[in-house]
N, C-alpha and C positions, 0 to 999 in steps of 0.2 A: 504494500500500500504506500502510495506517495505521501510524504509528510506534508505536502502543500495542497492536498486534494480539498476542493471546496464541497464536494458531495461524496457521501459515503453510503454505500448500499448495506443495509443491516440484514435483510433477509431476502432469500431468493437470488435468482440469477436473471436479471433483465436482458432482453435481447438488445441488439444495437439500435433497432428502431424505437424501442421503448425508452432507451436512454436519450436518443435524439429528440423524442417528443418531450421528455422531461426538461432537457436543456432548452428547447425552444420555448416552453412555457415560462421557465424561469427568466429567460432573457427578454421575453416580451413584457414583463411587468415593469412598471415605472420605477425608477431608482428612488430610494428614500431621500427625503429632503436632508440637506447637509446641516441645516440649522433649525432651531425650533420655530414656532409660529412667529410671523412678522407682526410688529405692532402696527395698528391702523394709522393712517396719516391723520394729521390735524384737520385736513380738509374733510375727510370722511367723518371724523368725530364731530365736526361742527354741525353737521346735519342731523345728528342723533338727538332724540329728546333727552334732556337732562345733562347734556354734555357740557353746557356752560356753567354748571353748578360749581361754585368755588367753595373751597373749604379753608378754614383758618380764621384768625382773629378778625380780619376785615371782610369776611364774606358777606356780611349784612349790607355793605356798601354796594357791592356788585349785584345784589339780588334785584335792585330796582332798575338797573341799567338795561337798555335794550339788548337783545341777543343777536 
């Protein structure tokens, strides 16, 4: 067994066609994302309800301002 094998067959002896089908299925899947989920842009956030809510000691001042 190759030390760098990506796939290991645990039981049975698959034919060459079965292995080719397995490899084809695995290669047709999309790659996993390299990083976690991206944060939404400020432009998208500005259109969501409640996105303009400010928190902190001066939040009461911004509560009356237009959004």
